[in-house]
N, C-alpha and C positions, 0 to 999 in steps of 0.2 A: 381308187378314188374315194376320198372321204365323203360320206353322205352328209349333205348340208342339213342343218337343223330343221328347216321347213319341211324337207322330205322325210326326215326321221319322225317328225310329229305325225305326218300323214300315215306312215307305216304303223307306228305304235298305236294310233287311234283307229286302225282298221280301214282307212280310206285308201285302199290299194288302187282303185280305179284312178283316183287323182294322181297317185304316184306314177302309174303307167302312162299317164297323159303328159307327164312333166317333160320339159326340154332335155333335162339331164338323162332320163331314161331313153328317150327317143334317139339321142345321139349315141349312147352306149349300145343300143340295139343295132344301129347301123354298123357300128364297129364290129360287133359280134357276127353279123351276117357276112360282112366282107371277109373277116378273118377265117370264117368257116366255108368260104367260097360258095356261099348261097346253097349249100348242100346239107341235108339232114345228117348229123354226125352219128346217130345210132344206126341208120340204114347203111352208112358208109362202113361201119365196123363189120357189117354182115356182107360186105362186098356189093352193095346196091347203091345206085346213085338216085337220090330223090331230091328234086328241086320244085319250085313253083310251077314249072312247065310239065312236070310228070303228071300223066293222066291217071287218076285213081280208079278203083273198081266201080265207081259210080259214073265214070265217063267225064269227070270234072278235073280241073287242074287242082293239084294238091295244095292244101293250105299249110302254111309254115308259121312257126313261132320261135321266139327267142325264150329259152327256158332258164330259170335260175336253178342251178344244180343243187345248191343248198337253199331252201325256201326263205323268202324274204321275211315272212312272219317270225321264223325262228332265228334267222341270222340277218337282222336289219343292217348291220354294219357292212355286210357284203352285197347289199342291194345294187351298188354301182361298180362292183368289181368285175372287170372283163373276164378274169379267170374263173368266175362263178357263173358264167353264161355258156350256153350252147345253142346252136341253131338246129331245130328239129321240125319234122313234119308233125302235123296234129296227131296222127296215130301214135308215133313214138312219144310225143309229149304227154298224151293221156296215159301211156304205160308208165313213163317216168314219174308222173304225179300220182299213180295209183287209181286214176279215174276209170281205167278200162274195167276194173273189177266192179266198180259201182254201176257202170253201164250194163254189164252182163247180168246182174242180179235181176231176177224176176220180181215184179211187184207182189207184195203180200196179198193174199186173198182176204178181202174184208167181208163181203157178203155175196149173195147170188148175182147182184147187179155189178159187182166188182168195183165199188166205190165207197 
């Protein structure tokens, strides 16, 4: 799907929250979830089934996201392309985006009071 000008402007100006609240994104998101059978695609590759109903290690239902395979900021023309999306659990989404490494890093020691 071609990204409309008003959404392209939001992406290019860094207003991604507004993009993700758009009608176009919400509709594409639903299509991606249905296409992927509401299962995490990365877990599926490992032979596991993870859905919103899967209980995580904290005893809560697993949170799920639709991920852009190629980032919206770098590939805005693919922002509404179904083939550029995948349904993932939050754990796999963090790994896919490299956020898992940021979370693992210890805060740097600043002073004795640690601030």
